[in-house]
C-alpha positions as CSV (number, residue, x, y, z in Angstrom):
1,M,13.6,-3.8,-14.1
2,F,14.6,-1.5,-11.3
3,M,13.1,1.9,-10.4
4,D,15.0,4.9,-11.6
5,A,16.0,7.7,-9.2
6,Q,13.0,9.8,-10.0
7,E,10.6,7.0,-9.3
8,F,12.3,6.1,-6.0
9,E,12.3,9.8,-4.9
10,G,8.6,10.0,-5.8
11,L,7.8,7.1,-3.5
12,K,10.0,8.5,-0.7
13,A,8.3,11.9,-1.0
14,L,4.9,10.4,-0.7
15,L,5.8,8.5,2.5
16,D,7.7,11.4,4.0
17,S,4.7,13.8,3.5
18,A,2.3,11.5,5.3
19,F,4.3,10.4,8.3
20,P,5.7,10.4,10.9
21,K,3.0,11.5,13.4
22,T,3.9,12.3,17.0
23,C,1.8,12.0,20.1
24,R,1.7,15.5,21.6
25,N,1.4,14.1,25.1
26,C,4.2,11.5,25.4
27,G,6.2,12.2,22.2
28,H,5.8,8.7,20.8
29,V,6.4,8.7,17.0
30,Y,4.3,6.6,14.6
31,E,6.5,6.2,11.5
32,T,3.9,4.7,9.2
33,A,0.1,4.5,8.8
34,E,0.4,0.7,9.6
35,Q,2.2,1.4,12.8
36,F,-0.3,4.1,13.7
37,F,-3.1,1.5,13.5
38,T,-1.3,-1.4,15.0
39,D,0.4,0.4,17.9
40,T,-2.6,2.3,19.1
41,Q,-5.9,1.1,20.5
42,D,-9.6,1.6,19.8
43,M,-11.3,4.3,21.8
44,A,-12.4,3.3,25.3
45,G,-16.0,2.5,26.2
46,G,-16.9,0.9,22.9
47,R,-17.1,4.3,21.1
48,S,-16.5,4.2,17.4
49,S,-13.0,5.1,16.3
50,L,-14.3,6.5,13.0
51,K,-16.2,9.7,12.3
52,S,-17.1,11.1,8.9
53,A,-17.0,14.9,8.4
54,I,-17.5,17.4,5.6
55,E,-14.9,20.1,5.3
56,D,-15.8,23.7,4.5
57,D,-14.7,23.1,0.9
58,G,-17.1,20.1,0.6
59,C,-14.4,17.5,0.9
60,V,-15.6,14.4,2.7
61,V,-13.1,13.0,5.2
62,V,-12.9,10.2,7.7
63,E,-11.5,11.1,11.1
64,V,-9.8,8.2,12.9
65,F,-9.6,8.4,16.7
66,R,-7.2,6.1,18.4
67,N,-5.6,5.9,21.9
68,C,-1.8,6.2,22.2
69,R,0.0,3.8,24.4
70,C,0.1,6.7,27.0
71,G,-3.7,6.8,26.9
72,S,-3.9,10.1,25.1
73,S,-6.5,10.4,22.3
74,L,-5.0,10.8,18.8
75,M,-6.8,11.8,15.7
76,D,-5.8,11.4,12.0
77,E,-7.7,12.5,9.0
78,F,-8.0,10.3,5.9
79,G,-9.6,11.2,2.6
80,C,-9.1,14.9,2.3
81,R,-6.5,15.9,-0.2
82,R,-6.9,19.6,0.5
83,E,-4.8,20.3,3.6
84,H,-4.0,24.0,3.2
85,S,-0.5,24.1,4.6
86,E,3.0,23.8,3.4
87,K,3.0,20.1,4.2
88,G,-0.3,19.7,2.3
89,D,1.2,21.5,-0.7
90,Q,4.2,19.2,-0.6
91,R,2.1,16.1,-0.3
92,R,0.0,17.1,-3.3
93,A,3.1,18.0,-5.4
94,A,4.6,14.5,-4.6
95,F,1.3,12.8,-5.5
96,E,1.1,14.7,-8.8
97,K,4.8,13.8,-9.6
98,M,4.1,10.1,-8.9
99,L,0.9,10.3,-10.9
100,A,2.8,11.7,-13.9
101,V,5.4,9.0,-13.7
102,L,2.6,6.3,-13.8
103,Q,0.8,8.1,-16.6
104,A,4.0,8.1,-18.7
105,K,4.0,4.3,-18.3
106,N,0.4,4.3,-19.8
107,I,-1.2,3.3,-16.5
108,P,-4.8,4.3,-16.5
109,D,-5.4,7.4,-14.4
110,S,-7.9,5.8,-12.0
111,N,-5.7,2.8,-11.4
112,A,-2.7,5.0,-10.8
113,R,-4.5,7.2,-8.3
114,T,-5.9,4.1,-6.4
115,E,-2.5,2.5,-6.1
116,I,-0.9,5.8,-4.9
117,V,-3.6,6.3,-2.3
118,N,-3.3,2.7,-1.1
119,F,0.4,3.1,-0.8
120,L,0.0,6.2,1.3
121,R,-2.5,4.5,3.6
122,G,-0.3,1.5,4.1
123,K,-2.7,-0.8,2.3
124,P,-1.7,-3.6,-0.1
125,N,-0.9,-2.0,-3.5
126,Q,0.8,-2.6,-6.8
127,L,2.7,0.7,-6.9
128,K,6.2,-0.8,-6.9
129,A,5.2,-3.4,-9.6
130,L,3.7,-0.7,-11.8
131,L,6.9,1.4,-11.5
132,T,9.2,-1.4,-12.3
133,A,7.1,-3.0,-15.1
134,D,8.4,-2.7,-18.7
135,N,6.1,-0.6,-20.9
């Protein structure tokens, strides 16, 4: 079974809201989370590339520090769903729409959330299979 237009648009909105990311120094564009991790390098001097932080609203996030090909330090934040901006609002709306589609297919909430998050982070996931499976 193929994805319908609503399901496809939901996947596209999730990806569009998370990337691309652009290096402010050289302008290089990282189109996906996978590209961000593979096309950048660990921090120099053996420093950890990961730092946990707690936002003012109590949200725990992991900040990932990487070096762009130009040598500039880049930072991305993973784990916090509460980016208070127009882009953050769009990302949450796209997430909720995709969650509703999966819930309508009787996918347990925790599984649906995990698969959506894995999809957004460029990790192996079953999102496409869940969307195309017969009920």
